[in-house]
N, C-alpha and C positions, 0 to 999 in steps of 0.2 A: 903978429899975434901968433901965440903957440897953438898948435893943434890940440883939440881936447882929447882926454884920455878915454877910451871906449867905456870904461867903468863909470865915468862921469856922464857920458852921454850914450846911453845904451842904444843899440841897433832897434829900430822900431820892429814890432812883431806884427805879422799879418793877422787879419781878423779871422775868426774862426768861421768857416764856411757852414752855412745852414745845412742841416741833415736832409735826406731825400724826401722826408715826410712833414717838414716843417712848414712848407707853404700849403695852404689849404685849397689854393686855386680859385677862391671865390672873389678875387679882386679887391682885396682889402686896401685901404688908402695907405696904410704903412706896412706893406708886404715885407716879410723877412728878406726876400731876395732884393728888394729894392734897397732895403737898409744895408744889406751885405755889399751891395754894389757901392753904395755911397761910401761905406767904410773902407772899401778896397781901394777906391780912388784916393781917400786921405791917406792911406797907408803907403800908397805908391808915391805920393807927393812927399811924404815925410821920409821915406826910404832914399828918394832922390836927394833931398836935402842933406840927409845924414851922410850918403856917400860922398858928397861934396866936402863935407867937414872931415871925412875919413877916407881919403883917396887911397890909402894903402890897405884898406880893410878888404877881406875876401869878398867876391861877388855875390 
């Protein structure tokens, strides 16, 4: 199988970190910090998979 060209398989982009005032601190069931943590885990998994597909890409 030929390696994918980076343009056809772009590097995953990290999620945008919430600003310092985006969490209200009231214990919301869907806190922006919890959602960011979930998105960061998905990003890290996607990046690891992408790096396996593109072993010669910059770290």
